[in-house]
C-alpha positions as a printed NumPy array, in Angstrom:
array([[21.914, 14.126, 87.862],
       [19.803, 16.224, 85.625],
       [20.388, 17.642, 81.648],
       [19.516, 20.039, 80.552],
       [18.683, 20.149, 76.834],
       [20.253, 23.012, 75.121],
       [18.456, 22.656, 71.967],
       [15.372, 23.395, 73.242],
       [16.823, 26.087, 75.628],
       [17.855, 27.839, 72.465],
       [14.764, 27.454, 70.86 ],
       [12.765, 29.057, 73.725],
       [15.537, 31.814, 73.736],
       [14.25 , 32.613, 70.058],
       [10.805, 32.427, 71.015],
       [10.658, 34.894, 73.671],
       [12.353, 37.481, 72.12 ],
       [10.428, 41.329, 72.653],
       [11.749, 44.439, 70.959],
       [12.04 , 48.31 , 71.38 ],
       [ 9.579, 49.75 , 69.783],
       [ 7.023, 46.596, 71.713],
       [ 6.705, 49.26 , 73.981],
       [ 3.935, 52.619, 74.122],
       [ 7.257, 54.735, 75.088],
       [ 4.322, 57.574, 75.55 ],
       [ 2.125, 55.482, 77.662],
       [ 0.757, 58.132, 81.064],
       [ 2.204, 56.765, 83.869],
       [ 5.059, 59.096, 83.647],
       [ 3.993, 61.571, 85.898],
       [ 3.726, 58.721, 88.562],
       [ 7.482, 59.585, 88.471],
       [ 8.003, 62.816, 87.596],
       [ 5.78 , 64.669, 89.716],
       [ 7.232, 62.691, 92.841],
       [10.611, 64.223, 93.748],
       [11.282, 62.022, 96.875],
       [11.322, 58.469, 94.08 ],
       [12.747, 60.919, 91.299],
       [16.101, 61.691, 93.688],
       [16.198, 57.745, 94.186],
       [14.903, 56.727, 90.783],
       [17.569, 58.548, 88.953],
       [20.57 , 57.521, 90.348],
       [19.357, 53.833, 90.302],
       [18.476, 53.496, 86.935],
       [21.571, 54.867, 85.474],
       [23.111, 51.85 , 88.265],
       [20.817, 49.577, 86.513],
       [21.689, 50.286, 82.905],
       [25.164, 50.311, 83.222],
       [24.746, 46.364, 85.339],
       [23.274, 45.496, 82.123],
       [26.023, 46.4  , 79.391],
       [28.408, 44.689, 81.603],
       [26.042, 41.591, 81.804],
       [25.968, 42.029, 77.676],
       [29.783, 42.605, 77.413],
       [30.239, 39.145, 79.274],
       [27.764, 37.41 , 77.315],
       [29.424, 38.602, 74.132],
       [32.423, 37.141, 75.388],
       [31.399, 34.043, 76.202],
       [29.758, 33.768, 73.141],
       [33.149, 33.795, 71.381],
       [34.397, 30.653, 73.831],
       [31.729, 28.529, 74.328],
       [32.376, 25.133, 73.828],
       [29.242, 24.422, 71.19 ],
       [27.328, 25.902, 68.534],
       [24.697, 26.388, 70.255],
       [25.712, 27.841, 73.598],
       [27.777, 29.743, 71.636],
       [24.114, 31.014, 70.266],
       [22.14 , 31.049, 72.963],
       [24.759, 33.607, 74.299],
       [24.918, 35.236, 71.747],
       [20.766, 36.055, 72.346],
       [21.872, 37.088, 75.861],
       [24.714, 39.514, 74.708],
       [21.975, 41.118, 72.718],
       [19.256, 40.609, 75.269],
       [21.07 , 42.861, 78.541],
       [21.801, 45.176, 75.314],
       [18.347, 45.914, 75.278],
       [18.004, 45.791, 78.209],
       [20.057, 48.297, 78.893],
       [18.435, 50.712, 76.284],
       [15.417, 49.804, 78.174],
       [16.292, 51.312, 81.588],
       [17.867, 54.293, 78.825],
       [14.569, 55.202, 77.58 ],
       [12.318, 54.873, 80.497],
       [15.217, 57.474, 81.957],
       [14.518, 59.931, 78.574],
       [11.089, 59.732, 79.443],
       [11.348, 60.846, 83.089],
       [13.794, 63.421, 81.989],
       [16.368, 61.951, 83.97 ],
       [18.571, 62.536, 81.05 ],
       [19.795, 65.979, 79.186],
       [20.223, 65.089, 76.247],
       [19.811, 62.414, 73.627],
       [23.766, 61.826, 74.024],
       [23.552, 62.423, 77.448],
       [25.029, 59.194, 79.445],
       [25.497, 58.752, 83.16 ],
       [28.434, 58.281, 84.315],
       [29.334, 54.834, 86.015],
       [29.538, 54.461, 89.68 ],
       [33.294, 53.309, 90.739],
       [32.014, 49.849, 91.22 ],
       [30.65 , 49.192, 87.851],
       [33.449, 51.649, 86.02 ],
       [36.155, 48.99 , 87.299],
       [34.222, 46.402, 86.487],
       [33.99 , 47.71 , 83.279],
       [37.413, 48.286, 83.442],
       [37.972, 44.716, 84.218],
       [35.664, 43.036, 81.65 ],
       [36.908, 45.1  , 79.128],
       [40.603, 44.419, 80.012],
       [40.491, 40.306, 80.729],
       [37.625, 38.848, 79.231],
       [37.883, 37.87 , 75.801],
       [41.127, 36.153, 77.628],
       [39.601, 34.455, 80.166],
       [38.766, 30.406, 79.362],
       [34.886, 29.571, 79.456],
       [34.258, 28.475, 82.532],
       [35.622, 31.71 , 84.464],
       [33.804, 33.607, 82.366],
       [30.803, 31.265, 83.564],
       [31.521, 32.385, 87.324],
       [31.377, 36.068, 86.254],
       [27.266, 35.718, 85.28 ],
       [25.661, 34.51 , 88.266],
       [28.263, 37.193, 90.139],
       [26.631, 40.044, 87.991],
       [23.435, 38.876, 87.869],
       [24.063, 38.232, 91.841],
       [24.715, 42.291, 91.369],
       [21.872, 43.144, 89.559],
       [19.652, 41.571, 92.452],
       [21.555, 43.717, 94.923],
       [20.758, 47.004, 92.886],
       [17.308, 46.361, 92.467],
       [16.457, 46.173, 96.68 ],
       [18.506, 49.197, 97.322],
       [17.196, 52.343, 98.604],
       [13.686, 50.409, 98.039],
       [13.023, 51.004, 94.683],
       [12.059, 47.7  , 92.877],
       [12.983, 47.03 , 89.278],
       [ 9.44 , 46.884, 87.177],
       [ 8.846, 45.482, 83.785],
       [ 6.019, 46.171, 81.776],
       [ 6.013, 43.163, 80.292],
       [ 7.104, 40.44 , 82.507],
       [ 6.171, 37.189, 80.494],
       [ 8.262, 38.873, 77.418],
       [11.251, 40.86 , 79.626],
       [11.531, 38.363, 81.767],
       [11.448, 34.871, 80.57 ],
       [15.672, 35.92 , 79.716],
       [16.61 , 36.798, 83.114],
       [15.408, 33.732, 84.273],
       [17.323, 31.927, 81.231],
       [20.78 , 33.03 , 82.607],
       [20.692, 32.331, 85.184],
       [19.269, 35.148, 87.106],
       [16.041, 36.077, 89.098],
       [13.454, 36.65 , 86.628],
       [11.895, 39.761, 88.56 ],
       [ 8.022, 40.81 , 88.786],
       [ 7.099, 44.215, 88.81 ],
       [ 6.458, 46.097, 91.853],
       [ 5.212, 49.235, 90.669],
       [ 3.898, 47.954, 87.067],
       [ 2.21 , 51.689, 87.087],
       [ 5.416, 53.238, 87.078],
       [ 6.006, 50.942, 83.089],
       [ 4.678, 52.016, 79.967],
       [ 2.329, 49.075, 79.055],
       [ 3.209, 46.605, 76.374],
       [ 0.944, 47.282, 72.855]])
C-alpha cells in the first residue's frame, strides 16, 4: 500500500502559495471578454457559479481543519481553506475586471443548487466527523470540474504552475489554461 508523506506535502503546500497581488489586474486582455457579447453572456453566470463553488470548498476545508486527526492535517486543511477563498477572491476580481459586477459591494447570488449546498454546509459541517467531510471534498471537486466544462467555457489560470498546484494537492484536477489570453498575466 502506498503511503503519503504528509509533512512533505505540507511543505509543498506552503511553498506554492500565491497572492492576488501577484497578478497584474490591468494587463491587456479584458477586451477579449468584454468585446465578445456571446462569450460574456456565458462567462458571467459561469464565473458566479465558480466563485461560489470555491467558497463552498473553503467552507468545507475550514470544517476539516477543525477536526483533522493530526496537527499536520489540520495545518494543511487550513492552507486549503485559505487557497479556496483566494480562488474565490480571484474570480471576483476577474468579474470586476470584466465589468460583471455592478459595484464594489456587488455579490452575485448563488444558484439554487449552490445555495442548498451552502446552507447544508453551514448547518452541518462543524458537527460532521472527519471521514464524512473527507467524502464531501471530492464531490465538490467533481461539481467544480463539471462547472468548468458547462456551456463550453473552460477555466484558465494565469499561472497554472502556481494556482493549479493547490487544486491537485487536495484531490481535484489541476486545470490547465484553455484560453490563457482571457486571463491577466502574472507580474
